[in-house]
N, C-alpha and C positions, 0 to 999 in steps of 0.2 A: 299409173299406179305401180308401187313397188312389188316386185315379184318376190314372193317369200317362199315358194315350193317349186320342186323340179316336176315338169310335166310328167304324167303317167298315163298311159293308154290302157283302159279298162273295159272289159266285157266286149271286146272286139270279135270274138269268136262266136260262131252260131251255136245251135243246141247240141251238135255233136262234140264240140271242144276241139276240133282239128281242122286246120286249113293248110292247103299245100299250094305254093305258087312257084313258078319258074325263078331260078336265081337271076336270070336276065331281066326280070321286072326292076331290079336294083337300078338299071340304066335309064329307066322311064320316069321314076318318081324319086324325090329328094325329100326326106323327113328330117327336121332338126333332131338334135340329140334329145332323147327321151328314154323313159322306163316303160316296161311292159308288165302286165301281171300274169303273163304266161311265158313258156319256153319258146325260144326260136332255135330250131336245129338246122344246120346248113349241110347239105349232102351234095359236094360240088364233084362233077365229073371231070372237068378240064377248064382251063383259063386261070384267071387270078382275080381275087377280089381282096380288099383291105378295109378292116374294120377298126373303129375305135371303141374299146370296152373299158369303161371306167378309167380313161386317160392312157390306157396301154394300146398300142397298135397291134392287131392281130392279122396276119396275113394268111391267106389260103391259096395254094399253088397247085394245079393239077388236081388229081383225085385226093379229096381232103374232106373230113368231117368236122363239125364244130357246133358249139352251142353257146347261147346266150341265156343266162339265168334270169327268172323274174326279178325285177328290181335293179338289174344292172343298167346304168345309163349307157346308151350305145348309139352309133350312127355308122353308116357305110361311107368310107372315105374315097374308095377307088374302085373302078371295075374295068377288066379287060378280057372281054370275049369269054366270060365264064358261063358254064352251062351246069345244070343240076336243078336243086329244088331247095326252097325254104319251107320248112315245116313249123307251123305255129301250133303248140299243143298246150291245152290246159293242164296245171299241174296235177290235177286229180287223176289224169290218165297215165301219169308216170308213177312207176311203182316205188314204194319207199325206198327199196334197195338201190334203184337207179337214181333216185333223188339224192341219196346219200353220196354217191359218186360224183354227181354234178356239183353238189354244194361243196365237197371236199376240193374239187379241182378248179372251182371258180377262182380266177385271179391267179391260178398256179399253171394249169395246162388246159385250154380250151378248145385246141384243134389237134387233130391227128391225121397223119397221111395214111391212106389206104391204097389198095391196088385197084387197077383199072376193071378188074373182073369181080369186084366186091358184090357180095349178095344184096347190099343195100340198093345197088343200081337196079335191081329187079323188083325188090320189095316195095320201094317208094312209089313207083308207077302203078303197082297193084293197088296200094292203099289209096292212091289218087283216084284210080278208076272206081274203086268201091264207094268213095265219098260222093262221086258223080252219079251213082245209081240211084234213081228215084223210087224204085219199086223193089228193091232187094230185100227178100225175106231174111229176118234176123240181122238186118244191117248194122245195128249198133253193137251187137256181139261180135261180128265179123270185123267190124271197124276197130273196136277195142282191142282184139286179139293182134290184128296187125300193127297197130300202133304200139302195143306193148313189145312185139317183136322188133320193130325198127328202133324204138328207143333203147332196149336192151342191147342191141347190136351197137348202137351209138356209145353207149355207156362202156361197153366192152373194149371199144377201140380206144376211148380216152384212157381208160385203166391200163390197157396193155401198153400204150404208148409211154406211160410213166414207170410202169414195173414189168418190163418184158419178161423177167424170169418168174413172175407171179406175184400177186398182191400180198400185202401183209394180212394177218388174221382178221376176220370180219368183225369181231367185237370191237376191235381198235377203230375200225372205220365208222362203226356206229357211234362210239364214243366221240371220235373227232367231228362227226356231222352234228351230234348234239350240242357239242361245245361251240361250234360255229354258229349254230342256231341261237343258242343262248347269248353269244357275244353280239349278234345282229340285233337281238331284242333289248338287251340290258347295257349295252356299252356306254350309254349316256349316265347310267347310274353306278355301274361295277366296272371298275377298271384294273383290278388286281387279279392275278392268276389264281391266288388263294380263294377268292370269292366264287370263282366258277368251279374250282375243285370241290368246294363245299357243296354246291348245287349238284355236282355229279357224284358225290359221295366217294372220292378218291383223293389221294394226296396231290399236292401241287407238284411234286417231283414226278410222280407217275403221268399225270396230265401233260407235262412238258415232254416227257419220253414219248407218249402217244402221239402228239401233235407234230413233234419233230420226225417222227418215223413215217407218218402218213402224208405230211405236207411238205416236209423239208424245213419248216419254219418253227420257232418256239412258240409256246402259248401266249407269251407276252408280246411278240411280234405280231401274232394273229390278232390280238387286242387293239394294238396301236394301228395296224393296217385298217381296221374297220373304222376307227375313230378318224383317221386321216382321209380315208376314202370318203367318208360322209362330209367331211370339212371341205375337201376339194369339190365335191359335187355342189355344195352350197356357195362356195366361192365362185365357181365357174358359171352356174346356171340360176342363181337368185341374186338379188341386190341387197341381202342382208348384210349389215357391216360386221366387222371382225367381232366386236363385242357382242353382237346379237348371236352370231354363230357359236361363239365360245359358250354363251348361255345355253343355246339349243343342244349343245353337246355335253352339258353338265358341267362346265367349268364357271365357277362363280368369279374367279380371278382371271380376267381375260389377258392380263399380261403374262400369266403362267401358261395358258393355252398358246399364246404367240410364241413363247420361247420353245414349248413342246413342238409346235409346227415346224419352226425353223430348224430346230435340232434334227428331226427325222426326214426333212425334205430338202434341206440346204438352202431354203429361201423363205422370206417372210410371207405371210398370209397375203398382204397386199401385192407383193410381187408375183405371186402365183396367179392372183386374180388376173393382174395386168398382162400376164403372159398368155392367157387364153382367149383366142379370137372368138370362141363361142360365147364369151361373157354376155349376159342379157343386158342390152342397153335400154330397154323400155321399162 
């Protein structure tokens, strides 16, 4: 049967919405590339592991933190004596402010080096122990508070690694996060910067200034990135043909889509598909 959608793992977490496992569990289990409906946070103390996140390789060496956002296609490529924890967290347990940071830095900066004495190496084991307590009074509140502390520290490290002198003004972050959310929701229908600027009630010029300041990319690059990323996902992990993929992405003229893809990636859509060993054969 022709595969027309990318695998997504849903509702895997229990009622509390948090699960913590050792990083070393990566050497015991192999999962094909897939999406999740929750965050994965990596808190690594030592060693090395290598991930593929939406066709980009991301390495963690020594004391490092990282995150995988809901919806990102990912899998682990390599593991070498890494220790630490993987935290699986429902999006509802991550504050809106922290989600804005993670959303803004998806595909830009998803890992950050930390020191061996970082507070996370104390907090994560406390959270893990809390989750294992069967009769702890007010367990849900304690768990939520600890999860908030851990995810806020993680967001802080990601943010500071990009802006060591201090972040840009918070309102711009909120606008950039909202823009990225709108692009993810509407890129199949809306492909012009001016269309998103209208939704945000700002001028296209100001939208470009904000996105450039927060992410380092222009608004049009952000839109093209989202379209191309979804195209690559469908080429690598489904058996839809190029014409079908073009239609799924809102292009009635599949030849135009093919030219757009080649212009921005340097190869044809078919060549990209053939270059991916993870291409679904069944």
